[in-house]
N, C-alpha and C positions, 0 to 999 in steps of 0.2 A: 504494500499500500504506500502511496506517495504522501510524503509530509509536505505541506505547503507553508512556508515561512514568510511572514511579512517582516522585512528588515527595515529599520529606520534609525535616525540619529539627528543630530543638529549640525549646523554649520561648523566646520572645523573639528568634528568629532573623529573623523577617520573612518567613516562608513565605507568609503571606497576601498580602504585597506582590508576591512573585514570581508567585503564582497570578493576581492581578489583571493583571499585566503580560501573562502567557501568554494570558489571556482577551482582552485588547485586541488581541494580535497574531493572533487568530484560532483559537487552540487550543480544543478542546473540554475544559473542565475539569470534573472530577467531584470534589467536595469531601467527603471523609469526615465532617468536623465538621458540615457543613450537613446531610448525611443523618441523622447522629445527632440533630440538633435536630428534624428532621422526625418521626423515628420515636419521639422522647420527648415529643411534643406531648400535651396533655391529651386523654384519650380513646383514646390508642394502647396497645396491649398492652405495649409495652416500659415505659411509665411505670408501669403497674400491677405489672410484675415488679420494677422497681426499688423501689417503696414497699414490696412484700412482702419484699425482701431487706434493705432498710436502714432501713425504718420511715417512718412518715408525717411524721417531722420534716424529710424532704427535700423536702416539698411546701410550696408557698406557700399562703396562705389562699384563693387562687383556684383551687387545685388544679394549678398548673403546677409544673415541676421547679425546685427551688432549687438551682441549679448551684454556687453558692458552698458551700452547705451539704453537698451531696454531695462536692465537691472537698475540703472539710475532712476528710471522712472517709477518702477513698480515697488521698489523698497521704500520709497518716500510717500506713497499714495496707496491707502487701502483700497480705494475704489478701482484704481488701476490694477492692483493685484486680483480683485474680484473678477474684472473684465478678463484679465489674462487667464485665470482659471477657467472661465466660461468657454474660452476658445481652445484651451489645451486639454482640459481633463477628459472629455468624452473620447476623442480619437486615441489618446494614450491608453485609457482604461481598456478600450476595445482591443488594441493590439497586444497589451499585456495579457489579457484574458485568452486571446487566441493562442499565444505562445505557451501559456500555462496549461491550457487544455491539451495541446500537443504533447507537452512533457508528461502529463498524467497519462495520456493514452499510451505513451511509450512505456510507461511503468517506471519512470525515473524515480529513485528513492527520496530525493530531497529537492524541491523546487523553491527557490528563493526569490521573492519579489522585492527588489530594492526600491523603496518608495520614501523619499525624503519627507513628504507631508502626510505619511500614513495616518498618524493620529489627528492631525489637523483636519483631515477629510472625515474621520469618525466623529469628531466633536462638532463640525459644522453640518454634517449630513450630506456633504458634497465630496466629490473626488474619489480616488481609488480606494482610500482607506475605508470609505463608507460603503462601497459597492462590491468589494471583493471579499471572499472568505479565506481565512487563515486558520490553520491548525494551531499555530503558535506565532506569537510576535516577539521580536527581539530588538532591543535598543542598544546602539553603540553609544556609550557614555564616556564623557570627560568632564571635568570641572568647568565652570563658567569661565574662569581665568584662562584655562588652557584653550577654551573655544575662542576667546578674544585674541589670544597670542597667535594661534594657528591661522585664524581668518586674516589677521593683519599680514602675516607672512605670506600666505597663499595668494591673497587678493591685492597685495600692495596698497592697502588702505590704512586710515588712521584708526585710533581706537573708537571714536565716535561713530564712524561709518560701519565698523565691525559690529558694534553693539546695535546699530540701527537694523542691520541685516538679521541679526539674531532675534531682535524684537518682532520680526515679521513671522517668526515661527513660535510654536509652543515652547516654553522654557524646557531645556533638556532635562532638568530634574523631574518635570511633570511627565515627559515621555518615559523616564525611567520608571516612574510609579505605575504607568499604564501598561508597560510591557510585561510579557510573561517571563522573559529572561533578559539579563543585562550582560553585555560585553564591556568590561572596563578597559578602555584603550588609553588610559593615562600613564600606563607603565611602559615596560620594554616591549619591543616587537615580539620577542619570545613569549612573554606573559600573555599578550593578546592572542597569539597563535595557539597557545596551550588551551586557553578558554574556548576558542572557536572549535578546536579539535574535540574536546571533551563534549561540547554541546552537540556536534554533528554525530558523534558516536552514540549519544544518548537518544537523539530524535530519530536515528535510522536504525537503531538496534544493532549497530555494528555492521550494517550492510556495506557502508563505504569504508569499513576497516579503520584501523588506527594508523594514519599516514605517518605519524612521528616514528613508528617502528619500521617504516619502509625506507625511510631516508638513510642514506650512508652516513 
C-alpha cells in the first residue's frame, strides 16, 4: 500500500534538502514549486493570466516570468497574493493529483507531495492542502532566527524583507504543531538525514530499506 506524505516547511527551513534526501531514499517526490515553474513557462496559459493580472512588468525582455518582480508585488499585498492563488492553485493541484495517482497505480511505496503552503491551504479552505488527501504530514522545522538568516543569505535581502516574506506564511512553529511528524533541520546534515531515514523506514515498514546501511 502506498503512503502519501504531505511535506511542508517555511521559507529558509531547508525543505528542498529534505525532498532531495527523500528522493535519494527511493520516494516518489512531487514538487509543487517545480510544477509551478513548468506551468509558468513562456507560452503557457498561466503566464498569460499572470501578465493580465499583474501587468507586463512581471515579464522579462525575453517573455519569461520575472519571479523576483512578481514576488515584490505579492509579498507586500495580501490581495495580490489572493489573486495569485486564484490563478495558480487549480492547475497545480490538478497536475499534482494526476502524478500522485500515477504513482499510486504503480504501487510506489512512498509518494511525497512537497507543498510549501500545505497548512495555509487547509486553514483557508483553498489550495492543495485543502483539496488533497495525505496519510501523514511532515514539517521541516528550524527556529525563526535560522529562517531569517537563511532567507537573507539565499535571497540576498535584508532582515526586514526576510521577515516580510515569512509573514506571508503561517509561522513555522504553528506548522510544527499541525504536522504529524517534524524534521528538525537546524542541526548537521547528518542529523537531518538520519531523521529522514528513520521516518521513511517507519512509514514504509522497511520497504525502501535502511539506505544508511547500503552506503559504503
